[in-house]
C-alpha positions, -999 to +999 in steps of 0.1 A: +149+117+008+167+128-023+197+139-003+204+105+009+206+090-026+244+094-032+258+091+004+287+071+012+286+041+034+297+064+064+267+062+091+251+096+098+247+110+133+222+088+151+218+062+121+211+027+135+213-003+111+192-035+111+190-066+090+161-067+065+139-098+073+141-125+045+171-107+027+203-115+046+225-095+023+208-062+030+203-037+060+179-009+066+187+021+086+162+042+108+170+071+082+155+051+055+186+042+037+191+006+023+224-009+020+238-042+003+264-061+023+297-071+011+294-107-003+307-131-029+286-139-058+290-170-079+283-172-115+286-195-142+314-186-170+312-209-199+326-242-185+334-229-150+318-215-120+337-181-109+331-158-080+334-124-075+333-098-045+302-073-046+311-045-022+287-028+001+268-001-013+240+024-004+211+015-028+191+038-049+154+041-043+127+048-067+089+054-067+061+030-075+029+040-093+013+051-060+039+074-049+055+051-024+095+048-021+106+014-028+138-007-032+149-033-054+162-062-034+174-097-047+173-131-033+186-161-048+190-145-080+155-129-082+144-093-080+120-082-054+105-049-047+099-038-012+084-006+000+105+015+023+077+022+049+072-016+054+107-022+057+112+005+084+081-008+104+091-045+104+126-036+115+121-007+140+085-008+151+071-035+175+038-051+163+025-068+192-010-072+178+005-084+145-014-057+125-010-061+086-007-026+074+016+004+081-002+039+084+017+072+074+003+093+104+007+126+087-006+112+054+026+119+035+038+088+015+074+098+013+077+108+051+091+074+063+104+085+098+097+060+126+076+085+146+053+089+115+046+053+111+024+030+129+010-006+124-027-007+117-055-029+103-071-023+068-099-007+085-081+016+105-059+026+075-090+031+055-107+053+083-074+074+086-074+079+050-111+092+047-107+113+078-079+131+063-090+135+028-064+110+015-093+084+002-123+096-013-150+072-005-164+053-034-202+053-029-229+060-055-217+069-090-179+072-076-180+034-072-166+017-104-191-012-099-223+008-097-248+000-124-267+032-114-263+069-113-282+095-092-311+100-115-318+063-120-320+058-081-342+088-076-366+072-102-363+039-086-372+054-051-403+071-067-413+036-081-415+017-048-451+028-040-463+014-073-440-016-082-424-048-065-385-049-064-383-076-091-404-054-115-380-024-110-350-047-110-360-060-144-367-022-159-330-012-146-313-047-153-305-052-117-314-081-092-344-076-067-320-080-041-301-048-052-336-028-055-345-042-021-311-027-004-322+007-022-357+003-005-343-005+032-316+022+029-287-002+029-274+013-002-277+050-019-286+062+015-271+098+004-299+103-021-333+114-007 
């Protein structure tokens, strides 16, 4: 993508431009380039309203904190940030099932070629991420909301024969329902 950063408005071989939904002053190409359209801008200059011409140009992209390419677009004087893969999918990939997410098939966040993008559900996106090692499942101690660790769960499982769920819960500052889920194998199933 870096080599597209300073290209002119001249179209590349095979490049197709489409309007960006909700941003009438911009277009997106099938190569992931975004351009602003030539337009008049009105602004207040002390006592009078003036206008100036904004010429069409290829916009610069940047990366968000998650490593996705995004563009800054403005609408009605307000700045908006839009991820490139979503702009491309909306403009170029049919979504007959109205799925909400876009998946990078090869798992590379910066590979925004149309053939590498597909519409998916949140669940499909998560399954793809886990299956391809892009997402580490957050169960057990890796879950940020867990009050327990492996050692405590082993102790809890040993206490099942001698104590009630509510008694164990008091010891570990947990609800009896949380202890019951461990007992019936709904949580912490990876601990024997």
